[in-house]
N, C-alpha and C positions, 0 to 999 in steps of 0.2 A: 416737439413736446410743448413748447411754450404756448402755442395756440390752443392745444387740446385741453389742458387743465384750466386755463384762464377762462375759456368760454363758459364752462359749466359753473365755475365759481362765481363768475360775474352774474350769471342768471340767478344764482342764489341771492345775490345782493339786490337785484332790481326790485324784487317784490316788496320787501319791507326795510331795506337798507340796513339789515343786520345779517344774520345768517339765513334769514328767509324773508318772507313777505309775500310776494306773489306765490312763492313756493311753500310757505307755511300756511296751511289752510285754516288753522285754529280749530277749536271745538273739541270737546271730549277729553276726559282724563284729567289728571292733575290733582284737583282738590275735591273733597266731598261737599257737594252742594246741598245735601239734604233733600227731602222730598220735593220742596218747591222748585228747586233748581233743576230737578230731573224731569219736570212735567212742563211741556210747552203750553199746556192749557188750551183754551178755546171755548166756544159755545156761549160767549157773552159774560162769563164769570172771570173777573180779573184774576190773574195769577202772578206770583212772583217769578221773575226770570233773573237768574244770577249770571253776571259776567265776571270773568277773572282776567285782569290785565297782567301780562307777564312779559318780562325781558329775559328770554331763555327760560331758566327755571326760577328766576327771581320775580317776586311780585312787584308791581308798579303801584305804589301807594300815592295818594294825593292827586291822582289824575282826575280830570273833569270828564264826566260822561253825560252826554246829552241824548234825550229821547224825543223825537219828533213824532207826534201823533197824527193820524190821518186828518184831523180837523185843523191842523196847522199850529196847535199849541206845542210848547216845548217844556220839558222838565229836565233839570240838571242836578246831578248828584256827584259826590266825590268818593273815589275808591278808598277803602279802609286799609289798614296795615297789611292785610293779606292780599291786597290788590283787587278785592271784590267790590262790586256794586250791584244792588238789587233794585230792579224796577217792577212796579205793579203794572201789568200790561193787560188791556182788554183787546184780545185778538179779534173779537167780533166786529170791532170798529173798522178793521181793515189793516192794510200793511203799514208797518212802522219803519222808521229809520233811526239809526244810532250812530253817534260819533264820539270818539275818545281822544283826549289830548292830555299830554304831559310834557313839560319843558324838556327839550332835547330829543323828542321822539316825533316820528311821522304821525300825523293824524290818521287814525284808522276809522273807517266808516263802513257801515252795512246798511244797505237799502233793500226795499222789497222784503222786509222781514215779516213773515207770517207764522202762525202756529205750525204749519206744515213744513215750511222751509227751515225753521230754526230747530225743529225736533231732533234731527241727526246730530246737531252740534251740542245738544244737551243730554245725549244718551248716557254719558258716563260722568256727568257732573255739570259744572258751570260751562258756559260758552267761553272758551279761552280766546282772548284777543291778543295775538302777538304784537307787541309794541316795538317796532324797529327804530333804532337810533337814526336820526335824520342828519347826522354829520359824523365824520370820523372821530373816534375817541381821542381826547387830548391828555389822557393819563397813561398812555402806553409807554413801556420802557423798551430799550433797544438791547438785543443780544446780537453780537457780531463775532466773527471769527473766520476760520478757514476750514474748508472740508478737505481732509487729508485722505490719502489712500486711493485717490482717483486714478483713472487711466491716463488722462491728459488735462493740463490746465486750460486747454482751448475748448474742452467740452462744455456743454450746458450743465449747470448744477441747480438744485432746488432744495429748499427747506420749507416745508408746509407745516406750521404749528396748528394743532387741533385745539384752538383756544378762541372763544368768541371775541370778535372784534380785532383779531390779530391781522398783521400784514406780512405775507410770506415773501420769500426770496425765490426768484427764478430768473436766471440770466446766464450769460457765458462767463465762465471763470469760477473758481472755488471760494473766493472771498465773499462771504455772505453777510447779510444784515436783515434781521427780522424784528418786528415790533409786536409785543405781547402785553396783556394786562398784568399789572404788578400783583404779587401776592398769590398767584395761582400756578401750581405745578401743571405741566402739560406734556403731551407726547407729540413729537414731530416726525414726519416722514421726510427722509433725506435721500436724494438720488442724483446720479450722474446720467446724462443722456446725450445722444446725438440725433439729429433729425434731418430730413430732406423732403421737399415737396416737389412733385413732378407735374402736378396739375390738379384739377378739381377731383376730390375724392381719390387721390393717388398720392400717398405719402408713406414714408417709413420713419421710424424712430427706434432707437435701441437703448434699452436701459443697461448702462455699463456697471452700475452699482445701485443697490437699493437697501435701505435699512430704516428701522425706527429707533428713536432715542427718547428716553424720558428725561425731561429737564426740570430741575427743582424750581420752586417759586422764586422769582426775582423781585427785589425791592428797589433796584436802581439799574441804570445801564451797566451791562456786563459784557465780558468777553469769554468765549469758550470755543475751542476747536472741536470738530466732529470727525472722528475716524470712520470713513465709509466702510471699512472692512470689518469693524468690530460688530459682530452680530448681523452680518449681511444676510438678507433674505434670498431664497431661491424662488424665482418667479415661475408661475404656470402660464402657458400660452394656450388659448383656444381660438379656433376659427369660427366666426359668426357671420351669417348673411343677413343684411338688412334689406328687406324686400321693397323695391321701387320707392325709396323715400321721397316724399314730397311730390310724387307724380300727379299732375293735374292740378297743382296748387301753386301759389307764388313761391313756394320753397323748392320747386323742381330743380333749381340750379344750386341748391344749398350743399354744404359739406357736412359729412357725418363724422361725429367723434363719439367717444365713449370713455367714461371714467368709472372706476370702482372705488367706493368710499364706505365708511362706516356710518350707518344711520345714527343720528343723534350727536355723536362726538365729532364726526367729520374727518377722521384719519383717511388719508389717501392711500389706497391699496394698489392702484395701478391705472392703466389707461390703454387706449388703442395703440398698438405698436406698429401697425401697418394698415393701409387701406388700398383697395383697388376696385375700379368699376368692373362690373360683370353684366353687360347689357344694361338694363334699367336698375339692377340691384347693385349693392355695394358690399364687397367682402372685407371684413375686418378681422385682424388678429388682435386679441386683447391679452395683455400681459398683466398679471396681478399676483400679489402675495396673499398668503392665508395664515397670518400670525395667530397665535393661540387666543389673543384677546379679541379677535374679529368674530364676535358672536352674532352680529346683525348687519352683514354687508349688503349694499345695494349697488346695482349697476344702472348708470344713467346714460341714455343715448341722446345725443344732441344733434339736431339738424339746424345749421346756421347759415344764413345769408344776411349778414348784419345790415341794418339793425333788426331784421326780422328773424325769429327763431322759434323752435319748438323742441321740447324735451319730453322723454318718457322714462320713468323710473321703474325698474323691475327688481323685485326682491331677490337677494342672493347674488353670488358671483355668476358671471356669464357661463353658459354651457354651449358646447359645440352644436352647430346647426342653425336653423332659422331663428333669429331673434324675435321674441314675442312683442313687437312694437308696432304701433300705428300712430303716426304723428298727427296731432291736432293741426288743422289749418289755422294759420294766424288770422285773428279777426280784422275786419275792415271797418273804415269809418264811412257811414252813409250820410249822417248829418252831424256836423256841418259839411257842406260840399267843399272841395279843394279850393283854397284861396279865399274862403268866406270867413269873415270875423264872427266870433261866437262868444256870447256872454258866459261867464263862469258858471252861473247857476241855471243856464238854459239846458233843456233836455238834449242828450247826446245819443244818437242812434248808431248801433254797431251792426255789421253784417258778417257773414261767414261764421255764424255761431253754431257749433255742434250741439246736438241734444244732450242734456244732462250735465252741462258744464256750468261753472260759476263765472260770470263776467265781471271784469274789473277795469278801473281806470287808474293809472298812476299819474299824478299831477306833479310837475316839476317846473323850475324856473331856469331858463337857459343860461342865466348868469351865475347860477349856483347849482351846477349839474351834479355835485356830490351830495345834494340834499333832495330827498323826496318829501314834498309838502303834504300830500294826501294820498292814501290808498283806499279807493272807494270800490266796494264789492256789492253786486246784486246777488243775494242768496238764491233767488229764483232763476238766475241766469237770463234775466231780461235783456233784450236787445236795446232797450231804452234805459239809460242811466241818467240820474240827476245828481250832481254833486251837492251835498248838503252844506249848509253854513257851518263853520267850525264852532266848537264849544266856546263859551264866553271867555274862558281862560286864555284862548289864543286870539290875539289881535288880528282881525281880518285885514286891517289896513297895513299892518307889518308883514303879515303872511303873504298877502296878495296886493302889494302896493300898486297904485295907479302907474301905468306905463311899464309894469313888469312884463318880461317876455315869458309868459306862462304857456305851457303846452301840456297836453295829456297824451298818454300812450295806452292803447287798449290791450287787454290781456284776457285770456280764457284759461280756466283751471278746472280739471276734473278731480274732485276731492277724494282722497283716500281717508275716510273718517277714522279708520283704525289707527293710523299713524299721524293724523293731523297734518297731512302734507298734500301737495298736488301730485297726483299720480302722473298726470299729463298736464303740460302747461304750454301755451303758445303766446308769443308777443307780436302784436301788429306792427306793420311797417310805418304807416303814416302818422306822424305827430301833427297835432293841430293847435293853432293859437287860441288862447282864451283871453278874454278881456275882463279884468277885475270889476 
């Protein structure tokens, strides 16, 4: 079980270093933008385009937003108390680029922004820009204790808090420690498990106990034991077939996992409890709870051959039969060629891009791998991406110091605009060095 949940949760962090980023697509919903924000415009008449910078549900005020026009000129504005910023855009001039920076957050950037490519993001209001924190939170408090009522102290135990920025517990033994934001009540999923791996796509794991618990808001480090038998859930198991996952792609040798979670809040409802190869297919048994509060569950199928991976999110709990999934092929790097130095702001060319996806680059520093420096997306899904200069509020010299071991990782995302998420997402294997 350790491997199964961590894979999917880690993918959620990669994209924007909070609860989403490559997986949170942005766009649509949230705040009423008014007529101007809902109209992408075009035809040579400048129109107001509203962006809303958010950290989860909270606005990010005081952020610097930069707009690069096709003629090379730049305009910068600062987000207001509601996290919004409004640019007057002449789409007839060509594609624009935007970059957003606030202290403590990953720089978010959108390139190849045209009236057509931005229109779906404005359908229900402003273009929401998820601002992911670029470092672990330093204000978390610790909740520790012992999980009682388990079958054996030698089992694996887990406590997964559904709280933004929290750090879960998953290890052998019932003595747990989690870290959560202060002043926020939350619900946690608690379970006991055993697992065994026999080979690629052949594993078993058993849930020996499974429950949810509501935890009151904490103001300081606290201790609380959790009785696994108090309100224990009965799990449903269904058999699902994943058809030829990764066949004909670099993921052909990947392992298939699955998790069931609550959309938005993140409660863990279950995971694959067994896997077995069946020719080119993989047979999964998925065990999950259906608590009364589970109004919007999703099932995420993950195909992983680290550091390469691909996920597909399906609405609802799993149903028996063939899973409705087709994994995106991870993108490749065409330019620069392997082993070739590459300037930070020089064009980067991707390969193996499926039609209709959004392409992205995640820029990191090898000496600070817990920090994502920039998340750059091409709204048109272009195979050629150019990293924009950061807004003036971010010191390029500090962000990308000379001699820094910078690298980028390619991502492709098929956007689900209704839920502002990536329905399908894949991460490329080859990281490549960038020179500031």
